[in-house]
N, C-alpha and C positions, 0 to 999 in steps of 0.2 A: 339551382342548376344541378342536374344529375350528371355524374361522370362515370365512365366505364373503368372499373378496376378489376383486374383478374382475381377471382376467388382465391387462387393459390397464393397470391401476394398478401391478401388479407390474412389468410391462415398463417403464412410464414411470419408476418409481422407480429401476430399475437403470440405465436410459439417462441419467436425470437425474444420477446419480452418476458417469457416464462409465465404466461397467463393462460389459464384454462378458459373455455368459452364462458362459463358462468361468472367469472371475475369481472367481465365487462357488460354483463347482461343489463344492469340498471342504466348505464350510460348509453348503451347501444342495443336496444331491445330487439332489433332486427338483424343482429350480427350473424346469427346462424343462417339466416336467409341470404345475407350478403355472401357468406362463405360458400353457400350452395349455388350461388348465381341466380337466385330466384328474384331478388330485389336489388336495384342499383342505388347506392348511396348518393347523397348530394356532395358537392365539393366541400361545403362546411363540415359535413359529417366525416369526410375523409381526413380533413385537416385535424379535427378533434381526435379521431381515431389514431392518427400518426402521433399526436402529442401524448395520448394515453399509453401508447406502446413504446414511446421513446424511439420512434422511427423517423428518419428524415423523410418528409412527405414526398419528395421526388422518387424515393425508392418504390413507392406504391404504384408508380406509373411505368416501371420497368417492364419489359416483355416477360421476364421471369425473375424469380428471387435471386438477388446477388449472393455471391459467395464471399462472406466477410472473414478476414483473417486478422489476427493480432499483428500490428505493424512492427513488432520487435520480436526477437527470439522468445519462444514460449516453451518453458521447461516444465510446466505444470503437468502432473499426472495424478490420476486417482485409481487406486487398485491396479497399478501397472499399465494403465491405458491413457493415452493422451486425450485431453479434453478437446472436442471437435468444434463446438460452437461457443464463442465468447459472448457474454451478455452485453446488451447495450451499455450498461453501466461501466463495465470494464473498458470497452472501446472508447466511450465518451471521456472517461477519465484519462486514458492514455493520450487521446487527441488534445485535451485541454492542457495536460502537462507538457506535451511537445510544443504547444504554442507558447506557454510560459517560458520553457527552456530556450526557445528560439529568440524570444524578446530579451532574456537575460544575457544570452550569448552576444547579441548585438550591443547591448549596454556595456558588457565587459570589454568588448573590443574598443568601443568609443572611449572608455575610461582607461584604456591601455593596461588592463589587468594582464598579468602573465599567466600562462598555463599552470595548472596545479600539478606539482611534481609527482604526487602519489597516484594520479589517474593512470592506470595501465602499468603501474610499477611492478606488479607481480605476474607470475605465470602459473600454470597448473603444475609446474615442476618446483615452484617455490615451496619452502618449508612452511608447514601449517603454523608452527610456533613462531617463526620469524615474521610471517605475514601478520599474524594477530598482534604481535609486539609492534609492528610497523603501524598498524591502525591505531593502537593506543598512543603511540608517539605522535602520529599525525593529528589526532584529536586532543592530545594532552589530557587524556582521561584514563586514570588507573582503576582497576577493579575495586580498590579500597575506597576511592573517592565516590564511586557510584554506590557502593555498599553503605556508605554513611548517610545516604538520603533517607528520610524518615519513612518513605513508602514507595511503592512501585511508580506511582504517578510522578512524584518528584524525581525519582531516579531516571525515568524516561525523559522528563523535561530537561534534565541536565545533559543526558546523552544527546538529545536533539540539538540543544544549544551549542554543545561542543562541536558537533558535525557542522552546524551553521557557521560557527566561527572559523572552521577550517576551510570553508568555501563550498560546502555541499548544500544544495537546496533540498531541504527535507519538508515534505508536505504530508500532513496527517488529516485524514477525513474518513468518515463512515458514509458520506453521501457524495453524489456527483456535483461538483462545483459547490454552490451554496443551497442547492435544492433539497430541503429536509425530507421531501416526499420521494426522493429518488435515491434509495438506499443501496449501499454496496454489500455484497455477501462475502464474509470472510472465508466461507467454505469454498468459494470459487477462486479467490486469490488473496494472499496476505500482503503482497506489495510488489513493486517492480523498480528497476533501476534504468535510467536513461543516461548512458555514459557520454561525457563530453569533457574535454580538457579545461574548458573555461566555465562550464555550467553543468557540472554533474548533478543529477536530480534523482532523488529517492522519494517514492510515494509509499506510504504505509496505510493500510486499511484500518481506519480508526474504529471500525465496528468490532475488531478483534480485542482480546483482553490486553491490558497493559503489559503483562509479562510476555505475551505472545508478540506484541509489537516490538518489545525489546530485542527478541531474537530476530525478527524480520529486519529491523534496522541494521543489526550486525551482519546479517546475511547479505543484504543489499550493498552494504559498504564493501564487503568482500568482492562483489561484482564490480564496484567502481575501481577497486585496487587492481582487479583483473583486467579492467578496461572493456567490459562487455555489458551491453544492455540486455535486459531479460525480464520476463514475468516469471516468478519463481515459486518453487515449493520450499518454503522456509519452515521446515519442521525438524525439530531437534532429533527425533527418533529415526528420521528417514535416511535411507541409503539409496538415493534416486539412481535411476539408470544413467542419467546424464552425468558425465564426469565432472562437468562444471558445477552442477548442483551439489554433488557429493563434496567437492572441494570447498565450496562456499559454506555449506553446513558445518564442515569441520573447522573452518576458520572462525565462524561465528561462535561455535561452542567454546573454542579455545580462547577467543577474545573475552567472552562473558565469564567463563569459569575455567581459568587456567588449570591444566591437569595437575601441575605441581601443587597448586593451592587446594584442590579437592582431595588430593592424597593426604595433605597435612590436616585438613579440616574434618574429613569423614571419620566418624566414630563407629568403628566396627562393633557389632554386638548390640548396638542400640536398636530399638524398634524402628523399622525402616520408614514407616509413615511419619513418625515423629522427627526422625533425622532428615528426611526429605523436606519436610516443612521448614525445619530450622535452616537448612542450607539454602533453600529458596529465598528465605528472608535475608540471609547473610549476603547472598550474591545478587539479590533483586532480579531473579529470573523465575521462570515457571518451574513447577515441580517436575515437569516432564524433562526439561533440560537437565535438572539435577540428577534424575534417574539415569539419563544417558551418560552423564559424566562419571557417575559412580561406576557404571558398567565399564566405561572407557578406562577408568583407573584400576580395574580389576576387582572392584568391590562387589560385583554381582555377576554370576554366570549368565550366559545368554538366555537360558530358559527361564531363570528367575527374573531377569530383567524384563522380558516380554510379558510375563505374568503380572509383574508389578506395574508395568507401563499400561497394559490394557485396563487394569483395575483403576488406575489413576485417571485415565481418559473417561471412564464411566463415572467416577466420582465428580470430576469437573463438570461433565455434561449435566449432572443432576443439580448443580449449584444454581441459585437464582442469578439471573443476568443483571449486571449493573447498568445504570443509565449513562455512565461515562462522565468524566469530569468536564467542567465548563472550559478548562484550558483547551480542550479539543474542539470546542464549538466556536473559538475565536477565529476571525479571518486570518490573523497572523499565523496561526498554527496550520490552518487549512492550505494556505498558499505559500508557506515558508516565509519566515520573518525577513530573511535576507532578500528574497525576491520582492516581497511586499514593500519593504523599506525603499528599495531601489526604484520600484515603479511609482510609488507615491511621490518620492522626491523628484523624479523625472517629470511627472505631471505638474507638480507645483512650480517647477522651474520652466515650464512651457516647452519642454523637449518632447513630451509624449501627450497625445490628446487625452482628455479626461474620458472620452468614450472608450478608448482602448483600455485605460486603467480599469474602468467599471467592468468591461467585458472580461478581462483576464482575472479580476478579483471576484467577480460574480455578484455584483450588486448594482443598483440603479440610482441611489440617492446620494446627493452631495453631502448630506448630514452624516451618512455612514462613512463616507470618505474622510471627512474631517475628524470623526471620532477615531477612525483607524490611524490617521496621521498622528494624532495626539498619543494614542497607545504605543505607537512605534517610536515616539520621540522625534518625529520629523517636523521641524518648524515650518511655519508659513512665511 
C-alpha cells in the first residue's frame, strides 16, 4: 500500500538525522525521487525510513515539519551562537532520562525518602570556593582521594560512585539507550542535568574522553546545587554568555583543581607541556583544565594561555581515539546503578511490571535482567 508523504517532511527527517542523500541510497534507492515528489513510497518503506532516520513515524504524516525544541533550558553555544536544531539522539536521550527520573521520583516517594538538602542549596551569588567545598562535602570526596586513583577511568568511576551514594542518578553512555548503532556526538553536547529534590539526574556523554567526562560531571553537579536543569557547555576554557554556565564552569574547575592547590603544586620555570601533563595526572583532569587553572592562578598571562590552549586542543585532536572501557558499556553505568538497583528490586518484588523495567533499562531478555540483578547484588 502506497501512502502520501509530503516531500518536505522526508527531506526534513533526513536532515534532522544529519544524513546526506547518499547515506541512505542503498536502503532507499528511490529516496531522491520521493523527495522530489515523483514517486510515492509504500507504508512499509515509510516505516523503515522513519526507523533509519530516528524519526517518530507519525511525524512524517504531519502537514508540515514540526519545530522541535530541547525540553529543558539549553545553554549550549558554538562560536557564540546558540544551536538551533537538536539531534534526534539528544532529544531521545533527554526523553528517556525524564522517564527514568519520573519512575525514580515515584519510587522515592513510596519509600518515604526525604528531599536531598543540597539540591538548590546554592545561588549565583554563592561563593565559588564555598560551593565547590560544599559539593566535596556532599559527596565525601576530596581532591586527594580522587588523585590517588591509578588512572582517569578509576578516578571517574570513584567520582560517579560517590555521586550515586549521595543520591544523584548518574547515567553515562555514548549511545541512545542500549542501541549501539545510535551514537551520541560529544561535539553536540557533553551532558545535561535534570534537577529534582528527590531524583536529581545527570547524564554524561560517554563518547567523550574520560578526563572531559570528569569536568562534565562536576559542571552538572554545580547545576544540581544551583537547582537548575540544563543542557550545558561544560568546557574548562569557556566563559559562556550565560551567567549560569560561567558560574557552573567556575565551580567545576574549583571542585576538581582548587586554586590553592594549583598555586602550591605549579612549578614555575618548568617546561609548560611537561608540567601540564604532570598536573593533569596529579588531579586526574584534562590538560585543558590544568591550563585554565594555571592561568587562573596567575601562572600564565592571557595571550600565553590562549596560545598554549589552542596548541593543546590541536595536539589532543591528533591523538588516536580510544574505544572506551567496558565499565561504560555496562547497563548499570548507562542507567545509573542507583536507578537500576531500585528498578530491578521493584520488578522482583512485583511492584513494577517486568515490561516497564525492560523498557526503561533498554533490553528485552529475561536472561539479561537476571545477569544485571546479579551484578547489582539484588537477590531473587
